[in-house]
mmCIF file of the N, C-alpha and C atoms, coordinates in Angstrom:
data_MODEL
# 
_entry.id   MODEL 
# 
loop_
_atom_site.group_PDB 
_atom_site.id 
_atom_site.type_symbol 
_atom_site.label_atom_id 
_atom_site.label_alt_id 
_atom_site.label_comp_id 
_atom_site.label_asym_id 
_atom_site.label_entity_id 
_atom_site.label_seq_id 
_atom_site.pdbx_PDB_ins_code 
_atom_site.Cartn_x 
_atom_site.Cartn_y 
_atom_site.Cartn_z 
_atom_site.occupancy 
_atom_site.B_iso_or_equiv 
_atom_site.pdbx_formal_charge 
_atom_site.auth_seq_id 
_atom_site.auth_comp_id 
_atom_site.auth_asym_id 
_atom_site.auth_atom_id 
_atom_site.pdbx_PDB_model_num 
ATOM 1   N N  . MET A 1 1  ? 16.407  -43.100 -12.514 1.00 0.00 ? 1  MET A N  1 
ATOM 2   C CA . MET A 1 1  ? 15.448  -44.314 -11.883 1.00 0.00 ? 1  MET A CA 1 
ATOM 3   C C  . MET A 1 1  ? 14.360  -44.230 -11.786 1.00 0.00 ? 1  MET A C  1 
ATOM 4   N N  . ALA A 1 2  ? 13.617  -44.452 -12.517 1.00 0.00 ? 2  ALA A N  1 
ATOM 5   C CA . ALA A 1 2  ? 11.903  -44.593 -12.722 1.00 0.00 ? 2  ALA A CA 1 
ATOM 6   C C  . ALA A 1 2  ? 10.838  -44.536 -11.715 1.00 0.00 ? 2  ALA A C  1 
ATOM 7   N N  . CYS A 1 3  ? 9.948   -43.790 -11.056 1.00 0.00 ? 3  CYS A N  1 
ATOM 8   C CA . CYS A 1 3  ? 9.326   -44.211 -10.262 1.00 0.00 ? 3  CYS A CA 1 
ATOM 9   C C  . CYS A 1 3  ? 8.060   -44.812 -10.860 1.00 0.00 ? 3  CYS A C  1 
ATOM 10  N N  . ASN A 1 4  ? 7.426   -45.827 -9.987  1.00 0.00 ? 4  ASN A N  1 
ATOM 11  C CA . ASN A 1 4  ? 6.562   -46.946 -9.895  1.00 0.00 ? 4  ASN A CA 1 
ATOM 12  C C  . ASN A 1 4  ? 5.477   -46.003 -10.092 1.00 0.00 ? 4  ASN A C  1 
ATOM 13  N N  . PRO A 1 5  ? 4.208   -45.834 -10.554 1.00 0.00 ? 5  PRO A N  1 
ATOM 14  C CA . PRO A 1 5  ? 3.384   -45.160 -10.196 1.00 0.00 ? 5  PRO A CA 1 
ATOM 15  C C  . PRO A 1 5  ? 1.968   -46.112 -9.135  1.00 0.00 ? 5  PRO A C  1 
ATOM 16  N N  . THR A 1 6  ? 1.948   -47.004 -9.432  1.00 0.00 ? 6  THR A N  1 
ATOM 17  C CA . THR A 1 6  ? 1.422   -47.619 -8.483  1.00 0.00 ? 6  THR A CA 1 
ATOM 18  C C  . THR A 1 6  ? 1.857   -47.406 -6.652  1.00 0.00 ? 6  THR A C  1 
ATOM 19  N N  . LEU A 1 7  ? 3.330   -47.143 -6.536  1.00 0.00 ? 7  LEU A N  1 
ATOM 20  C CA . LEU A 1 7  ? 3.605   -47.329 -5.311  1.00 0.00 ? 7  LEU A CA 1 
ATOM 21  C C  . LEU A 1 7  ? 3.668   -45.589 -5.029  1.00 0.00 ? 7  LEU A C  1 
ATOM 22  N N  . LEU A 1 8  ? 3.551   -44.755 -6.237  1.00 0.00 ? 8  LEU A N  1 
ATOM 23  C CA . LEU A 1 8  ? 2.781   -43.203 -5.892  1.00 0.00 ? 8  LEU A CA 1 
ATOM 24  C C  . LEU A 1 8  ? 1.895   -43.188 -5.591  1.00 0.00 ? 8  LEU A C  1 
ATOM 25  N N  . THR A 1 9  ? 1.087   -44.076 -5.682  1.00 0.00 ? 9  THR A N  1 
ATOM 26  C CA . THR A 1 9  ? -0.378  -43.958 -5.373  1.00 0.00 ? 9  THR A CA 1 
ATOM 27  C C  . THR A 1 9  ? -0.750  -44.729 -3.978  1.00 0.00 ? 9  THR A C  1 
ATOM 28  N N  . TYR A 1 10 ? 0.132   -45.328 -3.514  1.00 0.00 ? 10 TYR A N  1 
ATOM 29  C CA . TYR A 1 10 ? -0.053  -46.048 -2.527  1.00 0.00 ? 10 TYR A CA 1 
ATOM 30  C C  . TYR A 1 10 ? 0.361   -44.996 -1.555  1.00 0.00 ? 10 TYR A C  1 
ATOM 31  N N  . GLY A 1 11 ? 1.784   -44.138 -2.076  1.00 0.00 ? 11 GLY A N  1 
ATOM 32  C CA . GLY A 1 11 ? 2.545   -43.576 -0.690  1.00 0.00 ? 11 GLY A CA 1 
ATOM 33  C C  . GLY A 1 11 ? 1.464   -42.438 -0.561  1.00 0.00 ? 11 GLY A C  1 
ATOM 34  N N  . ARG A 1 12 ? 0.875   -41.761 -1.697  1.00 0.00 ? 12 ARG A N  1 
ATOM 35  C CA . ARG A 1 12 ? -0.252  -40.467 -1.360  1.00 0.00 ? 12 ARG A CA 1 
ATOM 36  C C  . ARG A 1 12 ? -1.318  -40.856 -0.403  1.00 0.00 ? 12 ARG A C  1 
ATOM 37  N N  . TYR A 1 13 ? -1.875  -42.427 -0.640  1.00 0.00 ? 13 TYR A N  1 
ATOM 38  C CA . TYR A 1 13 ? -2.976  -42.822 0.217   1.00 0.00 ? 13 TYR A CA 1 
ATOM 39  C C  . TYR A 1 13 ? -2.504  -42.853 1.699   1.00 0.00 ? 13 TYR A C  1 
ATOM 40  N N  . GLY A 1 14 ? -1.411  -43.391 1.728   1.00 0.00 ? 14 GLY A N  1 
ATOM 41  C CA . GLY A 1 14 ? -0.440  -43.913 2.740   1.00 0.00 ? 14 GLY A CA 1 
ATOM 42  C C  . GLY A 1 14 ? -0.771  -42.734 3.650   1.00 0.00 ? 14 GLY A C  1 
ATOM 43  N N  . ALA A 1 15 ? 0.391   -41.456 2.904   1.00 0.00 ? 15 ALA A N  1 
ATOM 44  C CA . ALA A 1 15 ? 0.458   -40.057 3.474   1.00 0.00 ? 15 ALA A CA 1 
ATOM 45  C C  . ALA A 1 15 ? -1.121  -39.266 4.040   1.00 0.00 ? 15 ALA A C  1 
ATOM 46  N N  . LEU A 1 16 ? -2.671  -39.873 3.117   1.00 0.00 ? 16 LEU A N  1 
ATOM 47  C CA . LEU A 1 16 ? -3.599  -39.360 3.674   1.00 0.00 ? 16 LEU A CA 1 
ATOM 48  C C  . LEU A 1 16 ? -3.938  -39.777 4.926   1.00 0.00 ? 16 LEU A C  1 
ATOM 49  N N  . GLY A 1 17 ? -3.881  -41.208 4.599   1.00 0.00 ? 17 GLY A N  1 
ATOM 50  C CA . GLY A 1 17 ? -4.253  -42.102 6.088   1.00 0.00 ? 17 GLY A CA 1 
ATOM 51  C C  . GLY A 1 17 ? -3.359  -41.494 7.257   1.00 0.00 ? 17 GLY A C  1 
ATOM 52  N N  . PHE A 1 18 ? -2.184  -41.036 7.505   1.00 0.00 ? 18 PHE A N  1 
ATOM 53  C CA . PHE A 1 18 ? -1.337  -40.636 8.168   1.00 0.00 ? 18 PHE A CA 1 
ATOM 54  C C  . PHE A 1 18 ? -1.905  -39.254 8.560   1.00 0.00 ? 18 PHE A C  1 
ATOM 55  N N  . GLU A 1 19 ? -2.111  -38.360 7.833   1.00 0.00 ? 19 GLU A N  1 
ATOM 56  C CA . GLU A 1 19 ? -2.686  -37.034 8.177   1.00 0.00 ? 19 GLU A CA 1 
ATOM 57  C C  . GLU A 1 19 ? -3.986  -37.091 8.938   1.00 0.00 ? 19 GLU A C  1 
ATOM 58  N N  . PHE A 1 20 ? -4.698  -38.217 8.198   1.00 0.00 ? 20 PHE A N  1 
ATOM 59  C CA . PHE A 1 20 ? -6.152  -37.916 8.828   1.00 0.00 ? 20 PHE A CA 1 
ATOM 60  C C  . PHE A 1 20 ? -6.168  -38.312 10.726  1.00 0.00 ? 20 PHE A C  1 
ATOM 61  N N  . ALA A 1 21 ? -5.270  -39.526 10.561  1.00 0.00 ? 21 ALA A N  1 
ATOM 62  C CA . ALA A 1 21 ? -5.113  -40.295 12.486  1.00 0.00 ? 21 ALA A CA 1 
ATOM 63  C C  . ALA A 1 21 ? -4.231  -38.923 12.987  1.00 0.00 ? 21 ALA A C  1 
ATOM 64  N N  . GLY A 1 22 ? -3.346  -37.988 12.769  1.00 0.00 ? 22 GLY A N  1 
ATOM 65  C CA . GLY A 1 22 ? -2.353  -36.871 12.700  1.00 0.00 ? 22 GLY A CA 1 
ATOM 66  C C  . GLY A 1 22 ? -3.594  -35.671 13.349  1.00 0.00 ? 22 GLY A C  1 
ATOM 67  N N  . ALA A 1 23 ? -4.367  -35.552 12.348  1.00 0.00 ? 23 ALA A N  1 
ATOM 68  C CA . ALA A 1 23 ? -5.160  -34.260 13.086  1.00 0.00 ? 23 ALA A CA 1 
ATOM 69  C C  . ALA A 1 23 ? -6.207  -34.630 14.364  1.00 0.00 ? 23 ALA A C  1 
ATOM 70  N N  . VAL A 1 24 ? -7.058  -35.521 14.248  1.00 0.00 ? 24 VAL A N  1 
ATOM 71  C CA . VAL A 1 24 ? -7.897  -36.514 15.077  1.00 0.00 ? 24 VAL A CA 1 
ATOM 72  C C  . VAL A 1 24 ? -6.949  -36.844 16.753  1.00 0.00 ? 24 VAL A C  1 
ATOM 73  N N  . LEU A 1 25 ? -5.962  -37.319 16.367  1.00 0.00 ? 25 LEU A N  1 
ATOM 74  C CA . LEU A 1 25 ? -4.959  -37.452 17.535  1.00 0.00 ? 25 LEU A CA 1 
ATOM 75  C C  . LEU A 1 25 ? -4.270  -35.568 18.102  1.00 0.00 ? 25 LEU A C  1 
ATOM 76  N N  . ALA A 1 26 ? -4.230  -35.316 17.107  1.00 0.00 ? 26 ALA A N  1 
ATOM 77  C CA . ALA A 1 26 ? -3.696  -33.868 17.964  1.00 0.00 ? 26 ALA A CA 1 
ATOM 78  C C  . ALA A 1 26 ? -4.805  -32.995 18.735  1.00 0.00 ? 26 ALA A C  1 
ATOM 79  N N  . GLY A 1 27 ? -6.048  -33.328 18.031  1.00 0.00 ? 27 GLY A N  1 
ATOM 80  C CA . GLY A 1 27 ? -7.405  -32.702 18.509  1.00 0.00 ? 27 GLY A CA 1 
ATOM 81  C C  . GLY A 1 27 ? -7.464  -33.181 19.672  1.00 0.00 ? 27 GLY A C  1 
ATOM 82  N N  . ILE A 1 28 ? -7.596  -34.371 19.988  1.00 0.00 ? 28 ILE A N  1 
ATOM 83  C CA . ILE A 1 28 ? -7.288  -35.356 21.224  1.00 0.00 ? 28 ILE A CA 1 
ATOM 84  C C  . ILE A 1 28 ? -6.466  -34.954 22.545  1.00 0.00 ? 28 ILE A C  1 
ATOM 85  N N  . PHE A 1 29 ? -5.156  -34.883 22.213  1.00 0.00 ? 29 PHE A N  1 
ATOM 86  C CA . PHE A 1 29 ? -4.039  -34.740 22.654  1.00 0.00 ? 29 PHE A CA 1 
ATOM 87  C C  . PHE A 1 29 ? -4.009  -33.115 23.264  1.00 0.00 ? 29 PHE A C  1 
ATOM 88  N N  . LEU A 1 30 ? -4.403  -32.005 22.147  1.00 0.00 ? 30 LEU A N  1 
ATOM 89  C CA . LEU A 1 30 ? -4.441  -30.827 22.357  1.00 0.00 ? 30 LEU A CA 1 
ATOM 90  C C  . LEU A 1 30 ? -5.995  -30.709 23.758  1.00 0.00 ? 30 LEU A C  1 
ATOM 91  N N  . GLY A 1 31 ? -6.990  -31.249 22.950  1.00 0.00 ? 31 GLY A N  1 
ATOM 92  C CA . GLY A 1 31 ? -8.221  -30.852 24.309  1.00 0.00 ? 31 GLY A CA 1 
ATOM 93  C C  . GLY A 1 31 ? -7.944  -31.667 25.752  1.00 0.00 ? 31 GLY A C  1 
ATOM 94  N N  . ARG A 1 32 ? -7.513  -32.693 25.661  1.00 0.00 ? 32 ARG A N  1 
ATOM 95  C CA . ARG A 1 32 ? -6.611  -33.311 26.830  1.00 0.00 ? 32 ARG A CA 1 
ATOM 96  C C  . ARG A 1 32 ? -5.990  -32.541 27.735  1.00 0.00 ? 32 ARG A C  1 
ATOM 97  N N  . TYR A 1 33 ? -4.990  -31.982 26.869  1.00 0.00 ? 33 TYR A N  1 
ATOM 98  C CA . TYR A 1 33 ? -4.308  -31.005 27.932  1.00 0.00 ? 33 TYR A CA 1 
ATOM 99  C C  . TYR A 1 33 ? -4.694  -29.969 28.534  1.00 0.00 ? 33 TYR A C  1 
ATOM 100 N N  . LEU A 1 34 ? -5.670  -29.251 27.336  1.00 0.00 ? 34 LEU A N  1 
ATOM 101 C CA . LEU A 1 34 ? -6.663  -27.914 27.832  1.00 0.00 ? 34 LEU A CA 1 
ATOM 102 C C  . LEU A 1 34 ? -7.217  -28.522 28.720  1.00 0.00 ? 34 LEU A C  1 
ATOM 103 N N  . ASP A 1 35 ? -8.126  -29.538 28.927  1.00 0.00 ? 35 ASP A N  1 
ATOM 104 C CA . ASP A 1 35 ? -8.901  -29.966 30.090  1.00 0.00 ? 35 ASP A CA 1 
ATOM 105 C C  . ASP A 1 35 ? -7.978  -30.477 31.448  1.00 0.00 ? 35 ASP A C  1 
ATOM 106 N N  . SER A 1 36 ? -6.755  -30.684 31.336  1.00 0.00 ? 36 SER A N  1 
ATOM 107 C CA . SER A 1 36 ? -6.130  -30.597 32.698  1.00 0.00 ? 36 SER A CA 1 
ATOM 108 C C  . SER A 1 36 ? -5.633  -29.157 32.897  1.00 0.00 ? 36 SER A C  1 
ATOM 109 N N  . LEU A 1 37 ? -5.420  -28.058 32.100  1.00 0.00 ? 37 LEU A N  1 
ATOM 110 C CA . LEU A 1 37 ? -5.045  -26.929 32.672  1.00 0.00 ? 37 LEU A CA 1 
ATOM 111 C C  . LEU A 1 37 ? -6.566  -26.425 32.899  1.00 0.00 ? 37 LEU A C  1 
ATOM 112 N N  . TRP A 1 38 ? -7.648  -26.384 32.990  1.00 0.00 ? 38 TRP A N  1 
ATOM 113 C CA . TRP A 1 38 ? -8.718  -25.078 32.906  1.00 0.00 ? 38 TRP A CA 1 
ATOM 114 C C  . TRP A 1 38 ? -9.732  -26.456 33.698  1.00 0.00 ? 38 TRP A C  1 
ATOM 115 N N  . GLY A 1 39 ? -9.232  -27.650 33.844  1.00 0.00 ? 39 GLY A N  1 
ATOM 116 C CA . GLY A 1 39 ? -10.532 -28.521 34.911  1.00 0.00 ? 39 GLY A CA 1 
ATOM 117 C C  . GLY A 1 39 ? -11.902 -28.707 33.977  1.00 0.00 ? 39 GLY A C  1 
ATOM 118 N N  . THR A 1 40 ? -11.982 -28.934 32.774  1.00 0.00 ? 40 THR A N  1 
ATOM 119 C CA . THR A 1 40 ? -13.299 -28.513 32.185  1.00 0.00 ? 40 THR A CA 1 
ATOM 120 C C  . THR A 1 40 ? -13.475 -30.255 31.628  1.00 0.00 ? 40 THR A C  1 
ATOM 121 N N  . ALA A 1 41 ? -12.856 -31.128 32.258  1.00 0.00 ? 41 ALA A N  1 
ATOM 122 C CA . ALA A 1 41 ? -12.681 -32.526 31.486  1.00 0.00 ? 41 ALA A CA 1 
ATOM 123 C C  . ALA A 1 41 ? -13.852 -32.784 31.485  1.00 0.00 ? 41 ALA A C  1 
ATOM 124 N N  . PRO A 1 42 ? -14.686 -33.873 30.710  1.00 0.00 ? 42 PRO A N  1 
ATOM 125 C CA . PRO A 1 42 ? -14.096 -34.219 29.266  1.00 0.00 ? 42 PRO A CA 1 
ATOM 126 C C  . PRO A 1 42 ? -14.575 -33.083 28.023  1.00 0.00 ? 42 PRO A C  1 
ATOM 127 N N  . VAL A 1 43 ? -14.817 -31.466 28.096  1.00 0.00 ? 43 VAL A N  1 
ATOM 128 C CA . VAL A 1 43 ? -15.482 -31.324 27.222  1.00 0.00 ? 43 VAL A CA 1 
ATOM 129 C C  . VAL A 1 43 ? -14.764 -30.611 25.881  1.00 0.00 ? 43 VAL A C  1 
ATOM 130 N N  . LEU A 1 44 ? -13.553 -30.085 26.604  1.00 0.00 ? 44 LEU A N  1 
ATOM 131 C CA . LEU A 1 44 ? -12.535 -29.901 25.600  1.00 0.00 ? 44 LEU A CA 1 
ATOM 132 C C  . LEU A 1 44 ? -12.004 -30.920 24.409  1.00 0.00 ? 44 LEU A C  1 
ATOM 133 N N  . LEU A 1 45 ? -11.693 -32.103 25.164  1.00 0.00 ? 45 LEU A N  1 
ATOM 134 C CA . LEU A 1 45 ? -11.483 -33.249 25.175  1.00 0.00 ? 45 LEU A CA 1 
ATOM 135 C C  . LEU A 1 45 ? -12.374 -33.499 23.552  1.00 0.00 ? 45 LEU A C  1 
ATOM 136 N N  . VAL A 1 46 ? -13.383 -33.761 24.036  1.00 0.00 ? 46 VAL A N  1 
ATOM 137 C CA . VAL A 1 46 ? -14.582 -34.188 22.825  1.00 0.00 ? 46 VAL A CA 1 
ATOM 138 C C  . VAL A 1 46 ? -14.637 -32.883 21.716  1.00 0.00 ? 46 VAL A C  1 
ATOM 139 N N  . LEU A 1 47 ? -14.396 -31.980 22.167  1.00 0.00 ? 47 LEU A N  1 
ATOM 140 C CA . LEU A 1 47 ? -14.677 -30.729 21.254  1.00 0.00 ? 47 LEU A CA 1 
ATOM 141 C C  . LEU A 1 47 ? -12.788 -30.763 20.023  1.00 0.00 ? 47 LEU A C  1 
ATOM 142 N N  . GLY A 1 48 ? -11.922 -31.202 20.971  1.00 0.00 ? 48 GLY A N  1 
ATOM 143 C CA . GLY A 1 48 ? -11.013 -31.202 20.306  1.00 0.00 ? 48 GLY A CA 1 
ATOM 144 C C  . GLY A 1 48 ? -10.562 -32.605 19.048  1.00 0.00 ? 48 GLY A C  1 
ATOM 145 N N  . ALA A 1 49 ? -11.645 -33.250 19.684  1.00 0.00 ? 49 ALA A N  1 
ATOM 146 C CA . ALA A 1 49 ? -11.878 -35.066 18.389  1.00 0.00 ? 49 ALA A CA 1 
ATOM 147 C C  . ALA A 1 49 ? -12.600 -34.755 17.961  1.00 0.00 ? 49 ALA A C  1 
ATOM 148 N N  . VAL A 1 50 ? -13.447 -34.051 17.766  1.00 0.00 ? 50 VAL A N  1 
ATOM 149 C CA . VAL A 1 50 ? -14.362 -33.612 16.630  1.00 0.00 ? 50 VAL A CA 1 
ATOM 150 C C  . VAL A 1 50 ? -13.907 -32.608 16.064  1.00 0.00 ? 50 VAL A C  1 
ATOM 151 N N  . GLY A 1 51 ? -13.397 -31.532 16.483  1.00 0.00 ? 51 GLY A N  1 
ATOM 152 C CA . GLY A 1 51 ? -11.922 -30.219 15.603  1.00 0.00 ? 51 GLY A CA 1 
ATOM 153 C C  . GLY A 1 51 ? -11.486 -31.353 14.702  1.00 0.00 ? 51 GLY A C  1 
ATOM 154 N N  . GLY A 1 52 ? -10.387 -32.120 15.448  1.00 0.00 ? 52 GLY A N  1 
ATOM 155 C CA . GLY A 1 52 ? -9.677  -33.337 14.867  1.00 0.00 ? 52 GLY A CA 1 
ATOM 156 C C  . GLY A 1 52 ? -10.341 -33.999 13.231  1.00 0.00 ? 52 GLY A C  1 
ATOM 157 N N  . MET A 1 53 ? -11.346 -34.638 13.637  1.00 0.00 ? 53 MET A N  1 
ATOM 158 C CA . MET A 1 53 ? -12.123 -35.000 12.917  1.00 0.00 ? 53 MET A CA 1 
ATOM 159 C C  . MET A 1 53 ? -13.054 -34.179 11.491  1.00 0.00 ? 53 MET A C  1 
ATOM 160 N N  . ALA A 1 54 ? -13.495 -33.157 11.704  1.00 0.00 ? 54 ALA A N  1 
ATOM 161 C CA . ALA A 1 54 ? -13.833 -32.133 11.010  1.00 0.00 ? 54 ALA A CA 1 
ATOM 162 C C  . ALA A 1 54 ? -12.756 -31.796 10.354  1.00 0.00 ? 54 ALA A C  1 
ATOM 163 N N  . GLY A 1 55 ? -11.398 -31.059 10.925  1.00 0.00 ? 55 GLY A N  1 
ATOM 164 C CA . GLY A 1 55 ? -10.303 -30.973 9.963   1.00 0.00 ? 55 GLY A CA 1 
ATOM 165 C C  . GLY A 1 55 ? -9.576  -31.696 8.476   1.00 0.00 ? 55 GLY A C  1 
ATOM 166 N N  . ALA A 1 56 ? -9.686  -32.908 9.880   1.00 0.00 ? 56 ALA A N  1 
ATOM 167 C CA . ALA A 1 56 ? -9.269  -34.644 8.340   1.00 0.00 ? 56 ALA A CA 1 
ATOM 168 C C  . ALA A 1 56 ? -10.201 -34.573 7.637   1.00 0.00 ? 56 ALA A C  1 
ATOM 169 N N  . LEU A 1 57 ? -11.417 -34.066 7.942   1.00 0.00 ? 57 LEU A N  1 
ATOM 170 C CA . LEU A 1 57 ? -12.726 -34.708 6.549   1.00 0.00 ? 57 LEU A CA 1 
ATOM 171 C C  . LEU A 1 57 ? -12.487 -33.434 5.643   1.00 0.00 ? 57 LEU A C  1 
ATOM 172 N N  . TYR A 1 58 ? -11.910 -32.440 6.175   1.00 0.00 ? 58 TYR A N  1 
ATOM 173 C CA . TYR A 1 58 ? -11.837 -31.190 5.323   1.00 0.00 ? 58 TYR A CA 1 
ATOM 174 C C  . TYR A 1 58 ? -10.744 -31.669 4.629   1.00 0.00 ? 58 TYR A C  1 
ATOM 175 N N  . ARG A 1 59 ? -9.325  -31.696 4.814   1.00 0.00 ? 59 ARG A N  1 
ATOM 176 C CA . ARG A 1 59 ? -8.225  -31.991 4.055   1.00 0.00 ? 59 ARG A CA 1 
ATOM 177 C C  . ARG A 1 59 ? -8.960  -33.570 3.097   1.00 0.00 ? 59 ARG A C  1 
ATOM 178 N N  . LEU A 1 60 ? -9.633  -34.383 3.893   1.00 0.00 ? 60 LEU A N  1 
ATOM 179 C CA . LEU A 1 60 ? -9.577  -35.516 3.059   1.00 0.00 ? 60 LEU A CA 1 
ATOM 180 C C  . LEU A 1 60 ? -10.765 -34.935 1.688   1.00 0.00 ? 60 LEU A C  1 
ATOM 181 N N  . ILE A 1 61 ? -11.534 -34.197 1.524   1.00 0.00 ? 61 ILE A N  1 
ATOM 182 C CA . ILE A 1 61 ? -12.223 -33.675 0.545   1.00 0.00 ? 61 ILE A CA 1 
ATOM 183 C C  . ILE A 1 61 ? -11.773 -32.612 -0.444  1.00 0.00 ? 61 ILE A C  1 
ATOM 184 N N  . VAL A 1 62 ? -10.537 -31.796 0.497   1.00 0.00 ? 62 VAL A N  1 
ATOM 185 C CA . VAL A 1 62 ? -9.911  -31.072 -0.869  1.00 0.00 ? 62 VAL A CA 1 
ATOM 186 C C  . VAL A 1 62 ? -8.809  -32.187 -1.678  1.00 0.00 ? 62 VAL A C  1 
ATOM 187 N N  . PHE A 1 63 ? -8.283  -32.972 -1.032  1.00 0.00 ? 63 PHE A N  1 
ATOM 188 C CA . PHE A 1 63 ? -7.574  -33.844 -1.844  1.00 0.00 ? 63 PHE A CA 1 
ATOM 189 C C  . PHE A 1 63 ? -8.308  -34.897 -2.759  1.00 0.00 ? 63 PHE A C  1 
ATOM 190 N N  . LEU A 1 64 ? -9.524  -35.373 -2.273  1.00 0.00 ? 64 LEU A N  1 
ATOM 191 C CA . LEU A 1 64 ? -10.161 -35.823 -3.508  1.00 0.00 ? 64 LEU A CA 1 
ATOM 192 C C  . LEU A 1 64 ? -10.847 -35.161 -4.525  1.00 0.00 ? 64 LEU A C  1 
ATOM 193 N N  . GLN A 1 65 ? -11.008 -33.958 -4.217  1.00 0.00 ? 65 GLN A N  1 
ATOM 194 C CA . GLN A 1 65 ? -11.391 -32.892 -5.165  1.00 0.00 ? 65 GLN A CA 1 
ATOM 195 C C  . GLN A 1 65 ? -10.020 -32.442 -6.095  1.00 0.00 ? 65 GLN A C  1 
ATOM 196 N N  . HIS A 1 66 ? -8.651  -32.709 -5.627  1.00 0.00 ? 66 HIS A N  1 
ATOM 197 C CA . HIS A 1 66 ? -7.431  -32.156 -6.361  1.00 0.00 ? 66 HIS A CA 1 
ATOM 198 C C  . HIS A 1 66 ? -7.412  -33.751 -7.163  1.00 0.00 ? 66 HIS A C  1 
ATOM 199 N N  . LEU A 1 67 ? -7.578  -34.663 -6.574  1.00 0.00 ? 67 LEU A N  1 
ATOM 200 C CA . LEU A 1 67 ? -7.526  -35.814 -7.449  1.00 0.00 ? 67 LEU A CA 1 
ATOM 201 C C  . LEU A 1 67 ? -8.663  -35.627 -8.949  1.00 0.00 ? 67 LEU A C  1 
ATOM 202 N N  . SER A 1 68 ? -9.818  -35.616 -8.723  1.00 0.00 ? 68 SER A N  1 
ATOM 203 C CA . SER A 1 68 ? -10.576 -35.057 -9.389  1.00 0.00 ? 68 SER A CA 1 
ATOM 204 C C  . SER A 1 68 ? -10.497 -34.713 -10.638 1.00 0.00 ? 68 SER A C  1 
ATOM 205 N N  . HIS A 1 69 ? -9.746  -33.363 -10.365 1.00 0.00 ? 69 HIS A N  1 
ATOM 206 C CA . HIS A 1 69 ? -9.454  -32.681 -11.232 1.00 0.00 ? 69 HIS A CA 1 
ATOM 207 C C  . HIS A 1 69 ? -8.109  -33.286 -11.669 1.00 0.00 ? 69 HIS A C  1 
ATOM 208 N N  . ALA A 1 70 ? -7.590  -33.770 -11.143 1.00 0.00 ? 70 ALA A N  1 
ATOM 209 C CA . ALA A 1 70 ? -6.151  -34.323 -12.154 1.00 0.00 ? 70 ALA A CA 1 
ATOM 210 C C  . ALA A 1 70 ? -6.501  -35.217 -12.860 1.00 0.00 ? 70 ALA A C  1 
ATOM 211 N N  . ASP A 1 71 ? -7.663  -36.073 -12.551 1.00 0.00 ? 71 ASP A N  1 
ATOM 212 C CA . ASP A 1 71 ? -7.981  -37.215 -13.852 1.00 0.00 ? 71 ASP A CA 1 
ATOM 213 C C  . ASP A 1 71 ? -8.904  -36.913 -14.870 1.00 0.00 ? 71 ASP A C  1 
ATOM 214 N N  . GLN A 1 72 ? -9.623  -35.532 -14.985 1.00 0.00 ? 72 GLN A N  1 
ATOM 215 C CA . GLN A 1 72 ? -10.110 -34.342 -16.303 1.00 0.00 ? 72 GLN A CA 1 
ATOM 216 C C  . GLN A 1 72 ? -8.954  -34.074 -17.189 1.00 0.00 ? 72 GLN A C  1 
ATOM 217 N N  . PRO A 1 73 ? -9.338  -34.558 -18.343 1.00 0.00 ? 73 PRO A N  1 
ATOM 218 C CA . PRO A 1 73 ? -8.628  -34.074 -19.874 1.00 0.00 ? 73 PRO A CA 1 
ATOM 219 C C  . PRO A 1 73 ? -8.440  -32.427 -19.511 1.00 0.00 ? 73 PRO A C  1 
ATOM 220 N N  . HIS A 1 74 ? -7.379  -31.966 -19.949 1.00 0.00 ? 74 HIS A N  1 
ATOM 221 C CA . HIS A 1 74 ? -7.461  -30.879 -20.110 1.00 0.00 ? 74 HIS A CA 1 
ATOM 222 C C  . HIS A 1 74 ? -7.717  -30.546 -21.622 1.00 0.00 ? 74 HIS A C  1 
ATOM 223 N N  . HIS A 1 75 ? -8.186  -29.317 -21.848 1.00 0.00 ? 75 HIS A N  1 
ATOM 224 C CA . HIS A 1 75 ? -8.710  -29.172 -23.471 1.00 0.00 ? 75 HIS A CA 1 
ATOM 225 C C  . HIS A 1 75 ? -8.139  -27.432 -23.177 1.00 0.00 ? 75 HIS A C  1 
ATOM 226 N N  . ASP A 1 76 ? -7.191  -27.481 -23.814 1.00 0.00 ? 76 ASP A N  1 
ATOM 227 C CA . ASP A 1 76 ? -6.979  -25.701 -23.939 1.00 0.00 ? 76 ASP A CA 1 
ATOM 228 C C  . ASP A 1 76 ? -7.376  -25.471 -25.557 1.00 0.00 ? 76 ASP A C  1 
ATOM 229 N N  . ARG A 1 77 ? -7.729  -24.184 -25.126 1.00 0.00 ? 77 ARG A N  1 
ATOM 230 C CA . ARG A 1 77 ? -8.717  -23.348 -26.666 1.00 0.00 ? 77 ARG A CA 1 
ATOM 231 C C  . ARG A 1 77 ? -7.876  -22.615 -26.376 1.00 0.00 ? 77 ARG A C  1 
ATOM 232 N N  . LYS A 1 78 ? -7.552  -21.761 -27.911 1.00 0.00 ? 78 LYS A N  1 
ATOM 233 C CA . LYS A 1 78 ? -7.185  -21.126 -28.403 1.00 0.00 ? 78 LYS A CA 1 
ATOM 234 C C  . LYS A 1 78 ? -7.961  -19.976 -28.852 1.00 0.00 ? 78 LYS A C  1 
ATOM 235 N N  . ASP A 1 79 ? -8.539  -18.695 -28.263 1.00 0.00 ? 79 ASP A N  1 
ATOM 236 C CA . ASP A 1 79 ? -9.422  -17.986 -28.593 1.00 0.00 ? 79 ASP A CA 1 
ATOM 237 C C  . ASP A 1 79 ? -8.745  -16.735 -29.862 1.00 0.00 ? 79 ASP A C  1 
# 
């Protein structure tokens, strides 16, 4: 069974979107939970959201760099 390259591309970007949303939501839920434990509301909630966004942004940059390197032709030199 052959794999459709268009569907594969959609799948990769869709997975990246879920990763992005998951990182932000994980930061929010973790911050909210820690706020409820330590009574620091909403400080850790905000820090968790910002941390989740920073992690998601980092992952996006790494993913785009990987795509950029994959699109460049490889020139093998023999010295």
